[in-house]
C-alpha positions as CSV (number, residue, x, y, z in Angstrom):
1,M,7.3,-7.3,-17.4
2,T,10.8,-8.0,-16.2
3,Y,12.2,-5.6,-18.8
4,I,9.9,-2.8,-17.7
5,C,10.7,-3.3,-14.0
6,K,14.4,-3.3,-14.7
7,T,14.1,-0.2,-16.9
8,I,12.3,1.8,-14.1
9,N,14.4,0.1,-11.4
10,I,11.6,-1.4,-9.3
11,S,10.8,-5.0,-8.2
12,R,8.1,-6.9,-9.9
13,T,6.4,-7.2,-6.5
14,R,6.2,-3.4,-6.2
15,F,5.0,-3.1,-9.8
16,Y,2.1,-5.5,-9.2
17,R,1.2,-3.8,-5.9
18,Y,0.8,-0.5,-7.8
19,W,-0.8,-2.2,-10.7
20,Y,-3.6,-3.7,-8.6
21,R,-4.0,-0.5,-6.7
22,Y,-4.4,1.4,-10.0
23,Q,-6.9,-1.3,-11.3
24,K,-9.0,-0.9,-8.1
25,D,-8.9,2.9,-7.5
26,G,-7.5,4.5,-10.6
27,F,-4.9,7.2,-10.2
28,D,-6.1,7.9,-6.6
29,G,-4.9,4.4,-5.7
30,L,-1.3,5.4,-6.6
31,N,-1.1,8.0,-3.8
32,E,1.1,7.1,-0.8
33,R,-0.9,5.4,1.9
34,S,-0.3,5.8,5.6
35,K,1.1,2.8,7.4
36,R,-0.2,4.0,10.7
37,S,-2.9,1.9,12.3
38,H,-6.4,3.3,12.0
39,R,-7.5,1.5,15.1
40,I,-7.4,3.2,18.5
41,H,-6.0,0.9,21.2
42,R,-7.7,1.7,24.5
43,T,-7.3,0.1,27.9
44,D,-10.5,-1.5,29.1
45,R,-12.1,0.5,32.0
46,K,-12.1,-2.6,34.2
47,V,-8.3,-2.7,33.9
48,E,-7.7,0.9,34.8
């Protein structure tokens, strides 16, 4: 594994991250994912 990672110039951590995503979701799991929060933070009406 170390040889492959050195050859394609990525860390083993990154390799395994992509490997697990591929195992779970196939090629669709390899697409870039948004790092943006999917939660909307709202102020409670009592506070407004």
